[in-house]
N, C-alpha and C positions, 0 to 999 in steps of 0.2 A: 130593329131596337127593342119594342115593349113585348116580343116574344121570347127574347134573350134574359130580359130580365126578369120575367115570368118563371122559366126555368131555373134561372140561378138562384131564387127567389126561392124556389119549392125544394132543391137542393139541401142551402146552406140551412132553410128551417127546420127541414131534416137532422143535417147535423147535430143543431143548436139543439133538440129536443134529444138527442140519444147524451149528446154532454150533459145537458143537464139531468136525466137519470145514471150516469156516472156524478157526479156531485151527490144526489141524494144518498148511492150507496153507500160514498166514503164517510157519511157522516153516521152510516150504520154498523161501518165495520170496523171488526176487533184490531189492535196491532200486532196480532201474531200471523206470525205465518200461514199456518195450518188455515185459518179463517181469511189471509189477502190471497191464499192460491188457492183453497177450494171451497169458501164457503162454508169453513166449518160442518163439512160434511153432513148438510143441510138441504141438499135442495131434492125439492118431489119430482115428482112423474111429468109434469106439463112442461117445471122447466128444464129440466133435463134432456127433455127429450126436446126441445127446442133448440136449444143452447147445443148440442150434440149437434142436431137440424142443419140452424143456421151456420156453426162453425164452419161446416165441408164446403157447402152450397157457396162459393164464391167467386170470383170474376170468370173462371172456369165453367161455373152453369151458365154464368147469364153473355158470355162473350164467347172463350173456346170451344166450349159445346156447339152451341149456335151456329158459331165459322164452319165448325166441322159437320157438322147436317147439311146447312148450306154447301159446300163442295163434296162432302163424299153420299148427302142421306141421309133419313131419319133414321136409320137400323141401330144409330148408337145409343136410342135408346131403350133397345133390351140389352144395351152391357151395363148402363148407369141405371135404368127405373128396375130391372128386374133383374138381372144378372147378379148385379151389386148390391140392391138392396137386400134379398134374400143372405146371399155369403156374408157381408155385415154384422148380418141381425145376429146369423149362425155363431159368428166371430164375438161378434158383443157378449152373447153369453157363454160362451167358453172360457176365454178371457176375459173380460170384463167385470163375471160372475165371481171367477176367480179373486182375480186384484182387488174388485172390492171386498172382500171374507181377509185378504190376510193384510188389507192399506187399514181397514179399521183394527184388527187387534193389534196391529204392532204401528202406527202412528204415519204411514208410506205417504209420502207429497208429488215423489218423480218415478219415474218407471227404473231410469239409475239408482236412486236411494235404496229399490225395492229387492231387485238383485245384487248390487253390490251387500247389503246383509244378509241375503241368502248369503253367497258366496263367499261372506268375510271379506272383497276385494275391491278394493278400490279403485284398481285399476280399471275393473269390468264395469266399475261406477260411471269410470271418468269417458270408457271407450261410451258406454252408449248417452251419455252427453254429447260427448263431442259428433259423435255422428248424428244428432239428431239437429245438432243444432247448425251444422254441416248442411243437411236437407232442408232445413224449419229457413237458413235463409232466400234461398230460390225463390219458394212458397210465395214468403213474407213479400218478395219483389213482384210476383206476378200481380198479387190486388191491387200493388202500387201502377204497375204498366197499365192493368185495367179499368183503375179508377182516373188515368191518365186519359187514356185514350177515349173510354166513355164521355169525358165533357167535350175532348174534339168533339166527337161525333156528334154532342147533343146540340153547341153551338156555332158547329158550322168552320172549327175552326177558332172562333172570336178569344177563347179559352184557350191556352197552350196548353199542350200535353205536359210540359213542367208544374202548371199549376193547378192541374187536374190531383198531380199525384201528389205535391206537395200537403194542400188540404185536406185530404182522408190522412196522410202519415201526421200532424199535425194536433188534428180530433181524438187520434187512437192515442200519439202520447199522452194527450191530456186527460183523457179519461180513463185510459189503461190505468196510468201514473197514479193516480186520484183514488181508483175505488177496488183494485184486484176482481177477482173473477165474482165477487154478490154482483158489481154494476155490468160486469159483461154478460153474466145471464142471463140477466137484468133485459140488459140491450139486446140482446142475441134473440131474446122470449121475441118482443116488441120486434125485431128487422123481421125475424124468420116470419110471422103470422102476417108481416105489410110485404114482404116481396112474395109467399104464395097469392097474397087477394092481388098486388100488382099486373103477376103476369099471366092470369086468369084472364084479368082485366082488359088486357093488352090481347090475348087470342078473341075474347068473345069482341069488341071489338073492330080489329084488321077481320074480324070473318063477317061483320055486320057491315063495315063499310068494303070489303072487296067480292061481297056476291055471296058469301055463306059457306062453311068447311067444306062442302062437294065440288063447288067451282073451285074453291084453293085446293083441292087436291088435284083436280084433274088437271089445273094450270101445271101443278107441281111436274108429273107423270107425264104432261104434253110437252116441257119442256128439256126435263129429264126421264125418259122414260125406265133409265136405271133405276130411279128410285123406287121405283115397285116392284123388282127383285126383292128376293131376300137371299141375300149370301153373296151378292156380286162387289165385284171389285177391290178398295178397301178390305170388307165386311167381309174374309177368310172365316169358315169355322175357330184355326188355329187364332188367328188374330182379336177374334172374340173373347175365345174363351181367354187367353192369356189376357187381354185386357181388364175383366173384368176380376179375376184373381187377382191378380197384383195390384189393382187399385183397393180390393176389398182388404189384403192382407195388408198393404201398405198403409189404409186407412186405421185399421186398430191397433200401430207402433206412431202414428202422428202425437205428436208432444199432445197439444191442443184437444184431442179426440180422446187418448189413454189416461190424461189426469181425470178426465170425467168419470172412470170406470173407477175413482176415488168417491166423488163431489155425492154420490145418492145416501138419501137418509135413511133408507132402510132396503131388502134383499126383493122387497116384491117391487119399490119405482122400477129398480133397471128390468126384474121381465117382463111389465105392462110395455117400457119402454123400446126396451129390444123389438117387441110384439107388433110395436104400432111403428115402426122403423119405416121396413117396406113401403106401404103406404104412402107416409110424408115424402118416402122418395120418389115414389109415381106422381102424387101430385108436384111436383116440381119441374123435373126433368122431361115428361111429356109437353107440356104446353111450349118451355123451351126450347127443347130442338122440332116441336111443329113447328114456331113462329122462322126458325133458321131456314126447316127444307121450304117453307111454302113463299118464301122470300125468292127461289130462285124462279117459279111461275107469276110471280108477280115482275119479276125484270130488275132485280133489284140490281143496281152497281156496285161493286165495295172495292177500292181503291186497298192497294197495294198500303198494308199497317193499317185497315181500319178495320171494324168490327162492323157485320150486318143487323145487330137487333137495334141498336140508336138512328141506324139509314132508314130500317123498313119502317118503325115508327114516326119518323120524323114525316114519312111519303104517307100516312096511313090516318094518324091520331095530330090532335091538336099537340102546340107546343107544349101547355102544361098535364098534357099526360103524359106525354114521351118524357117530357123532367120526371113527372113519378114514377114510371120505369125505370127511369134509371138513377131513382135513387133508389129504388127496391135493387139495385145492381150495387149500387153503393154500400146500402147494405148490408148486402150478402158480402164484400169484398170487406169492409168494417169487420164485421164478428169472426169472417177468418181470420183478420190478421191482428187485432184485439186478441184474440183469444192464444194464437204464435204467441206473437210477445210477450206477452205474461208468460206463459210455458216456458218458451225462452228466457226470461228471465231468472224462471224458479234452476229450471233445469242449471243457468250459469248462475248462479247464487249457493243453489244447495248442493250441487252433484262437482263443481268445479274450484268455486272462490272458498266454498266453508272446508274441504277435507284436501285442498292442494295448497291453497295462500294464508287463511285463516283460520286456523280448527278453532281458537276461543273470541270466534268476532261473537257480539252482542246481540240479540235479534236486533235489535234498535239498529243498528250497523248492517246487520244482512238487509234490515229491510230497507236503507240508504240505496244500498248496493242496487238491490233489484228494480230501483225508482230509477236511477241510472242507467242500469243494463236492458228499463224498455227503450230510452230517449236512445242510447246510441247503436242500440240494434237496427231501431227504424232510421235513424240520422242513414246507418252503414245500407241500408237494404234501398233509398230513397235515392241516392247517390247513383248505385248499382241500376237500379230501374233508370236514369238518366240517360244513362251509356247505351241499357241493353232499348228501350222500349221505344224510345219516341220513332223509331219506325222501322219495328222489328219483323214486320209481314205479320199476315193472319195468322200463321202454325205457331207464332214463341209462342201464345199461352199452353195451346197443346204442348208444344214441347215441352216448357219449363215441367208444366204439370204432372208432365207421365215421369219426367224425371226423376220429381219427389217423393211421387209414390209408390215406385220402384224402389228410389233409396232404405224408403222406410220399411218393404214388405223382409226386404233380408233381415228384419231384425225379429218379424214375428214368430217365426218357427223356433228358433230357439227360447224365444219367450214361452213356447209352448209346449215344450219340455222343459226348461226352469219350473214353471209350476203343477208340472204332469207327473213328470219322472223322475222318481230321488237320488238316480244313477247320476243325473248332470252335474258333472263338475266345473269349475272352474275356468280352468283352461281349458276344455270342451263349449263353453259361450266361449271365449275370449277366440278362440278359432273358428270357430261356426261363423260371430260374426267380422272377425276380422276381415275371411277369406274370400264371404261373400261381398263383402263391400267392397271391398280390393279389386275383385273379379269385377262387380257392377263400375265401380269410379274405371275402372280401364275403359270398359266396354260404351262408356259416356261421351270419355275425353281422349279417346282412339280409337282412328279406319280400323275397327274391328268389324267379324260379321254380326248384321241385329239379328239374325234368327241360326237357330242352327235346327237340321232337321223341319224344318220349318218352327219351327216353333221360337218365340222371342227369348232373347239371350237373360232377360227379367229371372223369368221363370228356372232357367239350369241356373242363375245363381243363387235361388230361395231352395232348390236341392241341392246343392255348394252347400249349401249354409247348415240344412238336414243331416246331413253327408259326415259333415267336419265336426259338428258339434254331436255326433251320436259315436265318431268311431273316437276321438280322441279323450270324450268320458269314458269311454271302456275300458279303457290303459293308461288313464292316469287317476288321481288321488283327490278330496276334495283340502284345502284348510283346515287343520284340527278346529277351528270354531266355524265353520262354515256348520248351517241345519235348516236340513229339509225339513223338519217339522214344522219349524216358520211357515211353509207352505201345503202344512196337510199330506207332507208326502216322506214316506219311511226312505231312509236312506238306503241303495243295495247293495 
């Protein structure tokens, strides 16, 4: 009982600190959309780097990833730590820098707003927002599932699944509704530093308790010899390349990440941030996935619906330290979900509510709608997480995460074309996004092949987005009010 009290005290205490930061940020936040959603485009290198870092590193990192490493081996580090770290850094420059330039020049807040203005198209603006909100829903739910499962594992089932998911949901609604991006970015920075520290402490603690890194690695390879090979089993070259490409391109269009391309205070901030990005990715993914792999050699038994990391920590570390690491995992989930809720609210209000429902709405009314939208969206995903996550099995986190990444990846190539090719047209964009998303959704929900010629269907959908956007753009013209000059490209 004492261990349970300590564990819950650590977790709740951490969440209260995060809420206090949100309250402080609320007192410094202007009542304007640009400040609420983008912190008045005033974010420096450290905060931008860590808020992007913490926003991406979610329940998937602490639970889905280690679970995959436990089941298939540590080579997942190559996908997330190396290939995705480098690929996304390149996309950060190619997409993010250009977005920052046009966003600063024209005051854009969302991706849909930017593309809608470029092509003078309310339809395109609504399509981009609708697709973004569609894939945001399962990924917010992913964080709530992770929180519920984390507390079940930490407390040996004393705290039920629904209670963990409910706790993180209530805290997110409270401080996102209060503080906007300024509070989110500050808490993200705290959470990013915190989770990096505790995951490395967990590696050091378990290594010292279980005989050292060499002994842990030898135990892993004795229990699962295939873990010592490169490219075996699940990890075929085609699978690894497809995962790296789809995830990196998906991240570039994630609303909560994409909006961070607008918020830097100057160009140098963006350049320094994407240069440091691969280093931070490796610093988190290497220890998280090593822990999942080492657990095989330590004989950790993972029941269906559970996660390996809390079980490993409960076995080899004191209750207070296990609680600290789970608090780090909850920090990762909160730092993803809070940004998702804020971005979802901005897409809902800026790209759907204002152009389609109330074009003449005042800024004050839009602000109220945004905060209500945060609560409604979080409540809806919480109810869905109760239906899915209580007994979803080990692969539910990975499955939901992969589905969202692939859905967003279908937006990125049309976005790049719009930023750099003056010949892109409104109908080309709508065709590229619509065709790719339609085929991708069909593969997610219908019993269609997962691969074609050994390559993942998501890659083929991305190719479709390229072909459809270019082909339709070459035979159609833009509306008279469309303006390629806004993106610094001339119309062909």
